[in-house]
C-alpha positions as CSV (number, residue, x, y, z in Angstrom):
1,M,6.2,140.7,132.1
2,I,5.9,139.0,128.4
3,E,7.2,141.0,125.5
4,R,6.7,140.6,121.8
5,T,8.7,141.9,119.1
6,V,6.4,144.1,116.5
7,R,7.5,145.1,113.1
8,V,5.2,147.8,111.5
9,T,5.1,150.6,109.3
10,V,4.1,153.7,110.8
11,N,3.4,156.9,108.6
12,G,5.5,155.2,106.0
13,R,8.1,154.4,108.3
14,R,9.6,151.0,109.1
15,V,9.7,150.7,112.8
16,E,10.8,147.2,115.0
17,K,10.3,147.4,118.7
18,T,9.9,145.1,121.6
19,V,6.8,145.8,123.6
20,E,5.0,144.4,126.5
21,V,2.1,142.2,125.2
22,R,-0.6,144.3,127.1
23,K,0.6,147.8,125.9
24,T,-2.0,149.5,123.8
25,L,-1.5,150.5,120.4
26,A,-2.2,154.0,121.6
27,D,0.5,154.0,124.6
28,F,2.9,152.4,121.8
29,L,2.3,155.3,119.4
30,R,2.8,157.8,122.3
31,D,5.1,156.4,124.5
32,D,7.5,154.3,122.3
33,L,7.2,156.3,119.2
34,D,7.0,159.9,120.4
35,L,3.7,160.2,118.2
36,T,1.7,162.3,120.6
37,G,-0.9,163.3,118.4
38,T,-2.9,160.3,119.0
39,H,-5.1,161.5,122.3
40,L,-6.4,159.4,125.1
41,G,-9.7,160.3,126.1
42,C,-12.4,157.8,127.4
43,E,-10.1,154.7,127.0
44,H,-13.0,152.6,126.1
45,G,-13.2,153.2,122.4
46,V,-16.2,155.6,122.6
47,C,-14.8,159.2,122.4
48,G,-12.9,158.6,119.0
49,A,-10.0,160.9,120.3
50,C,-7.6,157.9,119.6
51,T,-8.6,157.0,116.3
52,V,-5.4,156.1,113.5
53,I,-5.8,154.1,110.4
54,V,-4.5,150.6,110.3
55,D,-4.4,148.9,106.8
56,G,-6.9,151.6,105.5
57,A,-9.5,151.3,108.3
58,A,-9.9,153.8,111.1
59,V,-9.6,152.2,114.5
60,R,-9.7,153.1,118.2
61,S,-6.2,152.7,119.1
62,C,-7.2,152.3,122.9
63,L,-8.7,149.1,122.1
64,L,-6.0,147.3,120.2
65,F,-2.6,145.9,121.7
66,A,0.5,147.1,119.9
67,A,1.5,143.6,119.7
68,Q,-1.5,142.7,117.4
69,M,0.1,145.4,114.8
70,D,2.8,142.9,113.8
71,G,3.0,143.4,110.3
72,H,0.4,146.0,109.7
73,E,0.5,149.6,108.5
74,I,-0.4,152.3,110.8
75,E,-1.3,156.1,110.1
76,T,-1.2,158.8,112.7
77,V,-2.4,162.3,112.4
78,E,1.5,163.1,112.2
79,G,1.5,161.4,108.7
80,L,-1.1,163.8,107.2
81,A,0.9,166.6,106.6
82,N,3.9,166.4,104.0
83,G,6.6,168.5,105.8
84,E,5.2,171.8,106.9
85,T,2.4,171.6,104.1
86,L,-1.1,170.8,105.5
87,D,-3.4,168.1,104.1
88,P,-6.3,169.6,102.4
89,L,-8.3,168.0,105.3
90,Q,-6.2,170.0,108.1
91,E,-6.2,173.1,106.2
92,A,-9.8,173.1,105.7
93,F,-10.3,172.5,109.5
94,R,-7.8,175.5,110.3
95,E,-9.8,177.5,107.5
96,H,-13.2,176.8,108.7
97,H,-12.5,176.7,112.6
98,G,-13.3,172.7,112.7
99,L,-11.5,172.9,115.8
100,Q,-11.1,174.7,119.2
101,C,-9.2,173.3,122.2
102,G,-7.7,170.5,119.5
103,F,-7.9,167.6,121.7
104,C,-10.5,165.6,119.5
105,T,-9.2,166.8,116.1
106,P,-6.6,164.3,115.5
107,G,-9.5,161.6,115.9
108,F,-11.7,163.7,113.6
109,L,-8.9,163.9,111.2
110,M,-8.3,160.3,111.0
111,T,-12.0,159.1,110.6
112,L,-12.4,161.7,107.8
113,T,-9.3,160.9,106.1
114,C,-10.8,157.1,105.9
115,L,-14.1,158.8,104.5
116,L,-12.6,160.8,102.0
117,R,-10.7,158.0,100.3
118,E,-13.6,155.6,100.6
119,C,-16.3,158.6,99.2
120,P,-14.4,161.1,97.7
121,N,-17.5,163.2,97.1
122,P,-19.6,162.7,100.3
123,S,-22.8,164.1,101.4
124,D,-23.4,166.2,104.5
125,A,-25.3,163.4,105.9
126,Q,-22.3,160.7,105.0
127,V,-19.6,163.2,107.0
128,R,-22.3,163.4,109.8
129,E,-22.3,159.6,109.8
130,A,-18.8,159.0,109.6
131,I,-18.3,161.3,112.2
132,S,-20.9,160.0,114.7
133,G,-18.4,158.3,116.9
134,N,-16.1,161.0,117.5
135,L,-17.1,163.4,120.6
136,C,-16.0,167.1,120.7
137,R,-17.1,168.9,123.9
138,C,-16.0,172.2,122.7
139,T,-17.9,173.1,119.3
140,G,-20.8,172.1,117.4
141,Y,-20.1,169.6,114.5
142,R,-21.1,172.2,111.7
143,N,-17.5,173.6,111.3
144,I,-16.1,170.2,111.0
145,V,-18.5,168.9,108.5
146,T,-18.1,172.1,106.5
147,A,-14.4,171.5,106.7
148,A,-14.9,167.9,105.4
149,L,-16.9,168.9,102.5
150,T,-14.5,171.7,101.6
151,A,-11.7,169.2,101.8
152,A,-13.4,166.8,99.6
153,R,-13.8,169.5,96.9
154,S,-10.4,170.6,97.0
155,R,-8.9,167.0,96.4
156,A,-11.4,166.7,93.7
157,A,-10.2,169.9,92.1
158,S,-6.5,169.2,92.4
159,A,-7.4,165.6,90.9
160,R,-8.6,166.9,87.6
161,P,-6.2,167.3,84.8
């Protein structure tokens, strides 16, 4: 077994761990850091359930190795809320029933977090394009799109002086 020490920042916290070089980022987050919000669905990068943010970009954590992350900044769904206060996107998902079983929700939230950072006022079509790589088996995408658009408006309103 070959191991490597990685130093990463996860949700604003510096972490140093020794990992097997073949361990995926998803398994590292779940098993080594107890951040179980990152879900594993297909393990082929297709379903989007394992989406996290690395250096500002939404990525499939099942396709990356933890050893590749040395020196990088990682954000997971656990980092969205501020203590007990939900992020506006999480609040909008709750308000607009943008989830059902919740399995795919973390991946949607991380994908949409990236979209809203890059495009603070997205159109319906832009939201749909952004989430086209995230699969949900329990619900339609209408409520997810509505939640994303609501969160965008909420963020814009709170940014005004």
